[in-house]
C-alpha positions, 0 to 999 in steps of 0.5 A: 197163315193161309187164307181160304178163298171166298168160294170153295165148292166142289168146282174149286176144291182140287185147285184149293188143295193144290194151293194150300199144299204148297203154302203149308209146306212153306209155313214154319213153326209147330202149327199149320194155320188156315184162316177161313174168314173169307169163305162166303160160298161153300159146300161140303167140299170145304170140309174135305179141303180142311180135313186134307190140311189136317191130314197133311199137318199131322203127317208133317208132325204139326198141329192144325188150326182153323181160324174164323170158321163160318158158323154154318161150316162149323155146324156142318162139321158137327153134323158130319162128326168131324168138328174135332179135326178143325180146332179153333185157333182163336188166341186165348181170351178172344171169343171165337166167331164160331158159336 
């Protein structure tokens, strides 16, 4: 599982994508998982980073999951119409933090 940083704005987006790309290549299994639980400060660039991770996962023939997506970022994804690209990866029976 890959972890997003506490801050992910336009200023950090390029470096974060580079770091995640390297980490995603090393992740084994059928599903690429990103944990967004540490995110405290973000803008719409965080969505762009997660969508790029989704694109990479699909290109590599893998599923993509996001865990612990902050509610405000989830709402932003819904507003932009991209929420379906960021599936919640909470284990079955565990209530997601995204409402």
